N, C-alpha and C positions, 0 to 999 in steps of 0.2 A: 348935039349929044356929046358929052364930055366923058371920054374914057378915064380921065384923071379922077372925075367924080366917082366913077365905079370903084377905082382903087381905094379911095377914101372910105366909101361905104362898106366895102368888103374887108377892110383892114381889121384884123383882130384887136387892134388898139383903139378902134373907134369906140368912144365911151358909152356904149349902149347896154352895159351890164352883163353881157354874155359870159365874161370871165368867171362869174360867181356860180355858173350853172354847168353841170357835167353832161346834160342831155341824156340822163339815165345811166351813164357809165359808172357812177359811184355805186349804185345799187347792183349793177351787173358784175362789178368787181367783187363785191362782198358775196354775191350769190355764186361766184366761181364761173360765171359765163364769160368773163374777160380775164385772161391770165397772161396774155402776151400779145405780140404783134398779130399772130394768125387769128386768134379769137377776136381781137379788136377789129380786124378787117371784116370778119363775119358780122360782128355787131353793127358796124357802120354801114355795111351793105344792106342789112335788114332795115336799119333806120332810114336809109336813103330811099328805099323802095316803098316805104309805108308812110310814116309821118313826114319824111322829107319831101315826098311827092305832093302830099296834101298841102304843106306849108308853102312850097314853091308855087303851086297853082294859085293859092290865095294871094300871095305876094304879086304874082303876075297879073291877076285879075284887078287888084287894087291899082297897079301901075297903069292898067288900061282905062281906069276911071270908073270901074264898077262900083256901085253904091257901097261905101265902107260899112254901113250899118247892116246891110244884107250879108256882106262877107264876114263880119264879126259874128253874126248869128250862125252862119254856116260853120265857122271855126268852132263855136261852142258845141254844135251838133256833132262835130267830128272829133271832139276831145272828151271822152267819157269821164276821165279822171278829174275830180274837182281840184286836186293838187296841181295838175298840169294846166288847168284853165287859169288858176290863180297865178302860176308862174308865167304863163303866156301874157297875161295882162300886166304883171309887174314889169316884165321885159319890154312890153309895148310902151308903158309909161316912161321907162328909162330911155328907150330909143326916141320917143317923142321929144324929150328934153334935149337930147343931143342933136336931133334933126332940126329942131326949130332954131337952135343956136347956130347951126352950120349952114342950113339952107332955108332961111325965113321964107314962108310961103302961105298964102291965104288958105290953101287946102289943109295944111298942117294945123293952122290955127282953128279951122272949123272942126277938124277931127278931135282936137284936144278939148274943145268946148263940148262936143257931143259925148265924149267918153272921158270925163274928168278923172276917173279911177283907172283909166288905161284900156285901150282896145287891144285885141290880140296882136302879138308882135308881128306876124307876117303881114297883117293888114297895114300896120303902121309902116313896115318896111316898104311895102308897095307904094304907099302914098309918098314916102320919103324919096323913093326912086323918081317919082314924077316931079317932085319939088327940085330934085338935083338935075333934072333934064335927062334922066335915063328912061329906058323902055322896059317892057315886060320881060324880055329875055334877060336883061341885067338883073331885074328883081328876082327872077327865078333862080339864076345862078347864085346870087348872094344868099338866098334862103337855103338852097340845097347844100351849098358849100358850108354854111354855118352849121347845118344839121350834122355834118360829119367831122368838121374840124374841131368843134367844141368837145365831143367825146374823146377825140384823139389827143387834144391838148390836156384834158383832164386826166386821161390815163397815164400820161407822162408823170404827172404829180402823184397819182394814186399808187402806181406800181413801180415808180422810178424807171419807167420804160425809156429806152434810148430814144431821144428826140428824132434821131435820124430814121429809126424804124417807124416811128409814128408818122413822119412825113412821107416815108415810102408807101405807107398804107394809103394815104390820101392820093398820092400819085397813081397808084394802081387802080384806084376807084374813079379816076378822071373820066374814062370813056363812059362809065355808067352815069356819072354826074351830068355829062353832056346829054345823054339820052333822057334823063329825068327832067332836065331843064326844058328840052324840046317838048316832052309830053305835057309838062306843066303849062307851057304857053299855049299849046294846042287846046287843052281843056279850058283855059281861061278865055281864049278867043271864042269858044263855042257858047259861053255864057250869054252872049248877045242874042243868039238865036234859040238856044235850048233852055235858058234859065240857069239859076244858081246850082241846080242839081247836076249840071255838066261837070262840075268840079269833082275831082276824085275824093273817095272816102275810104282809102286804104287804112286798115287798122293794125295796131301793134299791141296786142293784149299784154305782153310781158312788160313793155314800157309803162303801160298804165298801172299794172299791178305793182311793179317795182317802184313807181313814183309814190304810190300810196304808202307802201312799206317804208320807203326812205324818209317820208315826211314825219313818220312817228319816231325816228331815231333820236335819242337824246343828244347825241354828238355826231356831227357830220361835217365834212370838209366843204361841201358844196350845197347851195340852196335847193337844188333839184338835180 
């Protein structure tokens, strides 16, 4: 297992398309739910414990070798918003391009053939982790961290928030991110004995509603 590969995969400059998405932060800023570092932290904490847990478990399960088609179907069932499903597949397609160029692997090739329009991003992330020689814990951490670092970075641009304050938010969330990663891996490991329903299905209705409203804006800075 290469820890250097983990750094490459988790690097915000890895060309997987995440820079174009705010993780719901743009809609939350416009609605007045994010106004500064304190409310950004609350937003990221809520995201981490809901959609963050779900995507981290999906990524961990994919890294364990669970059937990607079953995981993709599970991701669909856990994403009520059509807009967010579309965004997840677009991000999955972009991550697939980057992953196949970086860590060529038969499992990535097979997944690309199975989902030519893109599988859900956390599923692709988990298979990418396998291709890079990483394990389910690594995949869970990558997914959970991405779920909070994306909104934090976007808020810096949206509100001209001090980058130091945004980074401090992520640092304060670190113990909770550790716990979410552990819980995600525990759930993923139970799939072997309990089936796909062992994966968490925590919901975040405001994220779903905000995504649908955001998609209808004529002008926006981020794709989602």
